[in-house]
N, C-alpha and C positions, 0 to 999 in steps of 0.2 A: 757509712751510713746504714746502721742496722735498722731496716724497715720493719722487721718482724723478729721477735725473740721467740724461737722455737724450742719445744723440748729437748731436740737434738743438741742444742747449744747450752744446756743447763745441766750441771751435775745432779741438781735436784729438780724433779719434775715440776714444771710451772702449773701444769694441768693435765690431768690423765683424761683419757677419752670420757665424754660425757655419759652419765647414766640418766635415763629418761626419768620424768617426774614420777612414773609409776614404779621405778625401781625394778624393772623387770629383770629377770634372771640372765638373759643374754647380755644386757648392757652390764650388769654387774661382773659377769665373766670376763667381758672385754677389759673392763677397768682393772680387775685383778691381774689378767694376763699381761697388760701393757706395763703395770707397775712392776710385776715379777721380772719382765724382760729388762726394764730399765735398771732395776737395782742389781741385776745379775750380769748386767752388761761388762764385758772384761775392759772396754775402753773407759768406761765410767770409773770402775774400780782403779784402773791405772792412773787415771787424770787426778783422782784423790790423792793417790799414793805420792805422786809426783808434784802436787801442788798446783795443777792447772785448773783454771776456772771452768773448762768444759772439755769434753771429749774431742771436740773438733780440732784440738791442738795436734792430734795424731794424724788427721788428714793432711795438714800442711807438713807435717814431719815426713811423712811417706813421699809426698811429692818433692819435698826438698831433697831427700836422701836419694831419690831415683833421678832426679835431674839436676842436682847441684845449684839449686836456686839462690842460696843465700851464702855470701863469702864476706870474710872480715873487711871492714871499712865501708860496707854498702850503705845507702841510705834507702830506707824501706817506708812506704806508705801503705797503711792498714785501712782501707776503705770499709766502714761497717765494723768497727773494732770491737764494740762492746759484746760480750762481757769481758773480753780481752785475752782469750786463749791463744789467738794466733799472735798477737803482739808479745806475749809471754814467751812463746816459742822462739820467735825472732830475737828476743832481748837475750835469752840463753845462747842462741846461736852466735850472736855478735859479741859475747863475752869471751875474753881469752881463756877463762877457765870453765866456760859452760854454766856460769852461776847466774841465779836469779837476781843478784844485787852486785854491786861493786863495779869495777871497771868495764867499759864498754867501747868497743872498736866498731864504731858505726853510729848511725842515727836512725831513730824510729819515730814516726809520727802517726797517730791514730786519729781518725775522725769518725764521728757517729751522731746520730740525732739523739740518742740516749746518752745518759751520763755514764761514766766507766770509772771503776775504782781505780786509784793510781796504781802505776807499774813503774818502778824505779828505771830511769833512762828513758822512759817513753813520754813524748810530748802529746798530750791529748787535746784535741779541738772539737768542742761539742757544737753540732750544727750542720746544716745542709751545704755540702761542699759546692753546690752550685750557686750559692748566695755570694755576692761580692765581698761581705765582711768576713765570711769564713774563709774565702779564698786568700784574702789579704793576711789573715792569721797564718795561714799555711805559707805564704810567701816569706813572712817574716821568720817562720820556723826553719824554712830551708836556706836562710841567708847564712853565709859564712865570711870569714875575714876577707877571701878573695872573691865574694860576690855571691849571687845565687847558686845553689846546688841543684844539678839535675837528679832525678831520682833513678836508682838502679833497679828496683823492684816495686810493683803495686800488687797488693794483694786484696781481694775483694770477696768478702763472705756475705755480701749483701743478698737479701731475698725480700720478696714482697710478702704482704699478707695475701694468702691464697684464698679465692672466693669459691672455688669449685667449678667456676665457668671457665671452660678450656680457653676461649677465645680471649677473655679478659685477662686471665692469669699469664697467658703467652705474651701478651702485650706488656704487662707490667714488668716480667722477667727480661724481655727484650729490651725495655727501656733501661733498666739498671745496667745490663750488660753494655748497652751503647754508651752510657755515661762513663762507665769504667773505661772503655776503650778511648773515648774522647779525651779523658783525664790523662791516660798514658800517653797519648799521641802529643799532648802539649806539655807534659812536665817530666817525661822519662827519657833517659839517655837513648840514643839510637840502638844500642845493643842490649837495652833492658829487657825485662819480662813482666808480664802481666798474667796474674792467676785470677780467675772468676768462677764463680759458682753458678750453674744453670740446671735446668731440669729436662729430662727427655720428654717430648710431647710436641704439641704444635709449636712451630717456630723454631725448633731446636736446630734443624739443619741450616736455617737462614742465619742463625747466630754463628755457626760453624763457619759458613762462608764469610760472614763479616771478619771473623778471625783470620781466615785465610787470605783475605783481601788486605788486612792491616799488618800481618806479621809474617816474618820469612819462615819461621818454623812454628808448627802449631800441633799440640799433643793434647789427646783426650785422655782424661784420668778418672778412675773410680777407685779412690783409696779404700783399703780394707776397713778402715774405721767408719766409712760411709755405710749406713745400714743396708743390708741387701734389699729390703723391701722398699727402699726410698729410690725414687727416679732422679735423685740428685747426682750430679756429675760435675767434673771441673774441666776447664779448658785453660791450657797454658800457652801464651804466645810469647816468642822470643824474637827479637830483632825487628824494629819498625821498619815497615816498607815506606811509608810516607811520613817523613819527619816534619812536625809543625812547629815552627820557630815562634817563640813569644818575645 
């Protein structure tokens, strides 16, 4: 469920920093500097070169290469999948040849409030995964000949619209992380893994504690593709401590 589409997740900037109505020199300078940094960002260039929809693909790539998150035959659920860069990376990783099309050794399901352009081999469900009808579609997508399939990996790049009010933003971030943890606890294999995005600030330590209470192994990660000026970081939890049967 992509709650917010951020410039960091688009190859082409959705919006540069605003210039005041007066068009003051300082505002124009910030605008120009932001565009310059974005256009010259090496990860933006690499994403275009490799056919990824967003530079965010390289964040997941680094975490996967460091921790070995994705293996052949895995069932992966991508929460907040739009625009699709993470699903694109997983799709290539589950391909026997690393291709964006063709054979796929595994299963990928993406969910988001926003629409997503199709990716070959990825089942996309548009809607709020807390809603019964959306969960029913997910259950149908997880069905196999031998019955329902448990998920090996849940990845969540969800982020709220930030208001600038620290307490309100912290609560929104915490809510999304808690939803992802609850989702993993009910639909993931006991030895599965969950990756979530969060931000340093108020409530960060409490979310780390939530992960430590929910998973046997917890890793904090700041991929190189995550902008140095951003407070964005990621938590990876592996091995459920308390398995919730459905």
